[in-house]
N, C-alpha and C positions, 0 to 999 in steps of 0.2 A: 540362330538356327542350327542346330547339331542333330546331324544323325543319331537316332535313337542306337540301343543295344539291342531291343529284341530282334531274335535271328527271324524270327515267324511274321513280322509287322512288314505289309506291301509296302513299298516302295510310295513316297509322298509326290505327285509331278503336279506342280502348277501349271495350268497352260494358260496362257497371256498374249489373245489374238482379238481384234474389236471385231473380226470376220464371225459374225455368232454361230453360222452354219459349219466353219471349217474347225472352232472351236469345240463346239458340240461332238461332231464326230472324231473329233484326235479325242477327248474325253473318253468317250463311249470305246474307243477302241484301247485305248490303256486299261481300262478296267476290266475290257473282254480279256487283256494281257496279262492281269494279276497286279496291275499297281491302283490307287488310289488316286484320283486325278480333282482339281480343284480349279474349276473354270471361272476363268474373270476376263473380261474385255479389255483393262487396262490397269494401271501401275498401282494408281487410286485403290483401286478396289483391292488391292491385293494389301496396301498397306492399312487399309478400312479394318480388316478382317481383326477378332477382338482376341486380344493376347500376345503370343509370339507367336506365329504358325509354324509349325512344323511340316517343313516343305525339305524334300533331300535332292530336288533336281526343278527349274526352273526352265520352262518351251516358250522362247518368247519371240513372237513376231516384230521384225525390226522396224515395220511399219504399222505403228499403231495410232493411224489417223493424225489428230494434234498432237501425240507424244513422240521421244525419239526413242526408238525400242532399244537402240546401243544405250542410251544413256542409263534406260532403267535396269539394264542388263549387270554395266559395269554398278550401281546403285547396291543391287542385291547382293553381289558377288562379294563388294565390299564391307556391306552390313552386316551378313549374315553366312558369308563363303559358302555359298551356295551355288554347284557348280551349273553351268550355263549352256541348253544347246537353243540355238539362234536359226529361223526359220527365214529366207528370204523370198524374194518373186523373183522369177529368170530375167535375166538380163539386169538384175540389179549389183551390177556389177563395184559399184562404188560400197554399197552396204557389206558384199562379200570380204571388200579387202579390210574395210574397216574393221571386220566382225574377225578376223584372222589377226589383223593388226593388236586388238585391244585384247586376246588373249583366251577368247570363248572356248569351252572344251569342245564342242563340234557345232558344225550348223549344217541346214542341208535345206534345198532348195523347191519351191514348189513349181509344179504340183510333184509329191514324192509317192514312194512306194509305201503302205502301212507298214509291209512286214520291214521293210529299211529302217523307219523310223523306230520303233521298238526296239530293234538291233542297237541302234544308235544308243539310244536310252540307257537300254541298259550295261552297255559300253561301259558309258560316263560314270554310271552309276558303279559298276563293280571297281572302277579305277579309284574311286570316291573313296572305297572300303564300303559299301554298303553291307550289312551281314548277310541276306537273304539272296544277296550276289554274289558273295565272294566265291570264287572256285578253291576245291579244296587244295591244301597244299600239296605240291607235289612240281618235277620239273619235266617242263614237255621235252620229246626224242625230236618235235619237228621243229631246229631252228637254226637261226643260222649265226654267226659269231665273227664279231669284228672289233680288231683291239680287244679292249676290257668288254664290250658290251655284248650281247645276246638280242636277238631279235626271234621271240619266240610265235610261230609261223601259225599253229593251232590255236593260240590266245591270242594274237594279235597285239602282244605287250613287249613292250621296250626295257631291257633290265640293265642297272650299269653296274659297273664294278664291284660295288658294296653290297649286288646282289636285288636291292633296291629299283623298284617300278619308275620309269621315265614319262610320263603321260603321254601320249600322243591324242592327237587327233585322226579322225579318220584321212583325211589327208594327205597330214604328216607321215602317216602308217603305210598310207599306199606308194608312196611315192619312195619311201625309205626299203618298201620290200621289193620294189623295183630295180632299183639300185642294186641291192643284194645279190640280185636273180640276174646281174649282169655287170659283175666285176669289171673293173680296167677298161671300161668299152665306153667311148666319148658317146654319149647320147643328147639329140638336139632337143630343144625346147619344144619343137611339134611333135615329138616322141612322149616327152613328159605330159604334156597338154591331153595328146590323145589318150595315154594311160588314164589321166584323172576321171572322162566320163566317154560314155560314148558320143556324146553330140561335143564336140571342140568347142563350138558356140558359146559354151555354158563357162567359161574358163579364158582367163588371157594372162598375158604376159607377166602380168603384174600380180596375178595370183603364185604363180611359178615364182618369182622372186620372194614373195612371202613367205612362202613353204618353207623354200631352199634355207631364208633365214631364221625361221623358227627351228627347223631340223641343225642347224650348225650350234646355236644356241644349248642344244640338248647332246650334241653325240659329240662335239669337237671341247678340248679343252681351252682353245683360244680360238672363238668362232671366227675371229677375223684374219686370224690365219689356220685355215681347215687343212685338216692332215688326211681327212677322208673323203668328205667333200669340195671336192676340188672342180673350179670353173674353167673351162678352159675358152675364151675369149673367141667368139665369132663360129664358136661351134657347139657351144653347149656345156654337161657337165660330166664329170668320171667322176666312180666311187674307188678310192682304193679299199681297202680293208684292211692290210697289215697295215704297223704301226709307221715306218717309214714313207716316204713320198719314192 
């Protein structure tokens, strides 16, 4: 399953959710937003499609009746290399954590804002290189540099020393931007939780742990010995923008 080269071809999104009403409404939303949508209730329906399905992204509910949505997401990524955005219900703490640890491109909690869902899908497809959503090649003036990295605040993208993009999920981006806007200050965990969402109950301490771990893997030369994103035990985290401690 590879992204085709036609710049004019709208992105194709597989909507896999066992809630028929939600599935249909999301598919309609995507079509209104310029996408093609393939709506199906489970993974079996996806694999039953004739030929090789030309899908650019899979939007998967983690709770698919008797099926494990997370396992399906992993299988689709491994077999087809397709980007994954996962949907979770409010309070499904273990699902959100598993999704982060597995490496989904992004996840969104139900109920969600339709505009936010479309924006998240566009961002993931853009990072995946879909030609219809690619930015024109230019360098934004609205950026923050730390070490050899540059965070583009307009595009919400992180670039490494070689100029290549380092993909970030929405949660990773929001934390990194917040750290960069507050360099050198010890930020308590509760403040980071608050920054992630207006309802602090949607997030838990372990969510922060997972996001910090994933950020370190992407921005630190040696994640176990971080230079930029440092821990202050019992206090929180501090971000050092320079190369030294």
